[in-house]
C-alpha positions as CSV (number, residue, x, y, z in Angstrom):
1,M,2.8,15.9,10.9
2,L,2.2,15.7,14.6
3,G,-1.3,14.1,13.8
4,M,0.9,11.9,12.1
5,I,3.3,10.5,14.5
6,K,0.5,11.3,17.5
7,N,-2.0,8.6,15.8
8,S,1.4,6.3,14.6
9,L,2.5,6.0,17.8
10,F,-0.7,6.3,20.4
11,G,-4.0,6.5,18.9
12,S,-5.9,3.4,16.7
13,V,-5.4,3.7,13.4
14,E,-8.0,3.4,10.6
15,T,-7.9,0.0,8.5
16,W,-8.6,0.0,4.5
17,P,-12.3,-1.0,4.8
18,W,-12.1,-4.9,3.1
19,Q,-13.4,-7.5,3.3
20,V,-12.5,-11.1,2.9
21,L,-14.1,-13.6,0.1
22,S,-12.3,-16.2,1.1
23,K,-8.5,-18.2,2.6
24,G,-6.1,-20.5,0.8
25,D,-2.9,-22.3,2.1
26,K,-0.7,-24.3,-0.6
27,E,2.8,-25.0,-0.3
28,E,3.5,-23.2,3.3
29,V,1.8,-20.2,1.6
30,S,-1.1,-18.7,3.3
31,Y,-3.3,-16.4,1.5
32,E,-6.9,-14.4,1.1
33,E,-8.9,-13.5,-1.8
34,R,-10.0,-9.8,-0.7
35,A,-12.9,-7.0,-1.7
36,C,-11.5,-4.2,-1.5
37,E,-12.9,-0.7,-1.3
38,G,-12.8,2.3,-3.4
39,G,-12.3,6.2,-2.6
40,K,-10.1,9.0,-2.2
41,F,-6.9,8.6,-2.0
42,A,-3.5,11.0,-2.1
43,T,-0.6,9.5,-4.5
44,V,2.7,10.1,-5.3
45,E,3.9,8.6,-8.1
46,V,7.7,8.8,-8.8
47,T,10.2,6.6,-11.8
48,D,13.2,6.3,-12.9
49,K,14.4,5.4,-9.9
50,P,14.7,1.8,-8.1
51,V,11.6,1.0,-5.9
52,D,13.5,1.7,-2.8
53,E,14.8,4.6,-3.5
54,A,11.9,6.1,-4.7
55,L,10.0,4.7,-2.1
56,R,12.2,6.7,0.3
57,E,10.9,9.8,-2.0
58,A,7.6,9.0,-2.1
59,M,6.6,7.9,1.4
60,P,7.6,11.3,3.3
61,K,5.6,13.3,1.5
62,V,2.3,11.4,1.3
63,A,3.2,11.0,5.4
64,K,3.3,14.8,5.6
65,Y,0.0,15.5,3.5
66,A,-1.2,13.3,6.3
67,G,-0.2,15.0,9.1
68,G,-1.1,18.2,8.2
69,T,0.4,19.7,5.5
70,N,-2.5,20.9,3.1
71,D,-4.7,23.5,2.6
72,K,-6.2,23.1,5.7
73,G,-3.1,22.3,7.5
74,I,-5.0,19.2,9.7
75,G,-3.2,16.1,10.7
76,M,-5.7,13.2,9.5
77,G,-3.7,10.5,10.3
78,M,-2.8,7.4,8.2
79,T,-4.7,5.1,7.3
80,V,-3.4,1.2,7.1
81,P,-2.0,0.2,5.0
82,I,-0.3,2.1,2.9
83,S,-0.2,0.3,-0.2
84,F,2.8,1.4,-3.7
85,A,2.0,-0.5,-7.1
86,V,4.9,-2.0,-8.9
87,F,4.6,-2.6,-12.2
88,P,7.0,-6.4,-13.2
89,N,9.3,-6.7,-16.3
90,E,9.0,-10.0,-17.5
91,D,12.1,-11.8,-15.4
92,G,10.3,-10.4,-12.4
93,S,12.2,-7.7,-11.4
94,L,10.1,-4.5,-10.7
95,Q,10.8,-0.7,-13.6
96,N,12.1,1.3,-11.4
97,K,8.6,3.2,-11.0
98,L,5.9,2.8,-8.3
99,K,2.9,4.8,-7.0
100,V,2.2,4.9,-3.3
101,W,-1.7,5.0,-2.0
102,F,-2.5,6.7,0.7
103,R,-6.2,6.1,1.5
104,I,-7.9,9.0,3.3
105,P,-10.0,8.5,6.7
106,N,-12.9,7.7,5.8
107,Q,-14.3,11.1,7.7
108,F,-12.2,12.8,4.8
109,Q,-13.3,10.9,2.5
110,S,-16.2,13.4,1.3
111,D,-14.0,16.6,1.2
112,P,-10.7,16.0,1.5
113,P,-7.2,19.0,2.4
114,A,-6.2,19.7,-0.8
115,P,-2.0,19.0,-0.9
116,S,0.1,20.8,-0.7
117,D,2.8,19.5,-2.5
118,K,2.3,19.3,-6.3
119,S,3.4,16.3,-6.2
120,V,0.7,14.4,-3.9
121,K,-2.1,14.5,-6.3
122,I,-6.0,13.1,-5.1
123,E,-7.5,10.9,-7.1
124,E,-10.4,7.9,-7.1
125,R,-10.2,5.0,-7.3
126,E,-13.0,2.1,-7.4
127,G,-12.9,-1.1,-5.3
128,I,-10.4,-3.9,-6.1
129,T,-10.2,-7.4,-5.1
130,V,-7.2,-8.8,-4.7
131,Y,-5.1,-11.6,-3.3
132,S,-2.9,-10.9,-0.3
133,M,-0.4,-12.8,1.5
134,Q,1.3,-11.9,4.5
135,F,5.0,-11.8,6.1
136,G,7.3,-9.7,8.4
137,G,10.1,-8.0,8.5
138,Y,11.5,-4.4,6.8
139,A,11.3,-6.1,3.2
140,K,12.8,-3.8,0.6
141,E,12.1,-4.6,-2.8
142,A,14.0,-8.2,-2.9
143,D,12.0,-9.0,-0.6
144,Y,8.4,-8.1,-2.2
145,V,9.8,-9.8,-5.5
146,A,10.4,-12.7,-3.7
147,Q,6.5,-13.0,-1.5
148,A,5.1,-12.3,-5.0
149,T,6.9,-14.9,-6.4
150,R,5.4,-17.0,-3.7
151,L,2.1,-15.7,-3.8
152,R,1.7,-16.7,-7.6
153,A,4.0,-20.2,-7.4
154,A,0.9,-20.5,-4.5
155,L,-2.2,-19.4,-7.0
156,E,-0.9,-20.8,-10.1
157,G,-3.6,-23.6,-12.1
158,T,-6.4,-21.7,-9.0
159,A,-6.6,-18.1,-9.7
160,T,-5.8,-15.7,-12.5
161,Y,-4.7,-12.1,-11.6
162,R,-3.0,-9.1,-13.3
163,G,0.7,-9.9,-14.3
164,D,1.4,-6.2,-15.5
165,I,1.3,-4.7,-11.5
166,Y,1.2,-5.5,-8.2
167,F,0.4,-3.5,-4.5
168,C,3.0,-3.7,-1.9
169,T,1.5,-2.6,0.7
170,G,2.8,-2.4,4.9
171,Y,1.0,-1.3,8.3
172,D,4.0,-0.6,10.8
173,P,5.0,3.0,11.3
174,P,8.8,3.1,10.5
175,M,9.5,3.4,14.2
176,K,8.2,-0.1,14.9
177,P,11.3,-2.9,15.6
178,Y,9.6,-6.2,15.6
179,G,5.8,-7.9,14.8
180,R,5.7,-5.2,11.4
181,R,3.0,-6.6,8.5
182,N,3.7,-6.3,5.1
183,E,1.8,-8.5,2.4
184,I,1.6,-8.5,-1.8
185,W,-1.6,-7.7,-2.9
186,L,-2.2,-9.3,-6.3
187,L,-4.8,-8.2,-8.9
188,K,-7.9,-10.8,-9.4
189,T,-9.0,-10.3,-12.9
């Protein structure tokens, strides 16, 4: 845990590797098409709870794993963004289900420490291509839903993406009060 706090406050934070493929701008919405690398991820899935409540349960587990609650007692530090998959209903509201994804830092990719918490799983994930839109503030479920709606409207007629899942991402530690960065990622089909 100390490794995570030290890294978040004083050190540089490793960014999940991606390449910008294209940029777009429509109706005051700027977005990027990105190819994001795959790799090993620590994941926590929570069901039967609203998104904000599920996130408050899942995020500390991932943070503790990255901070040293693992079989090697190693504080790995954080990578950004932390992302979580949400699953929209037909009306745009979100199901009571989410899955947090933390990309394990590059130096631990080949042999990540095993989580001490059995609800944290290590998964291999393929690379993905996403349409990404950035926004600020302390984001909650309603913000993610609204921003996803804006991004879908901007992409209408020009791009295809999955409608059954999207990613909400955050780049900042909870104690950062200003200049926060969040994104919505729609998965390209």
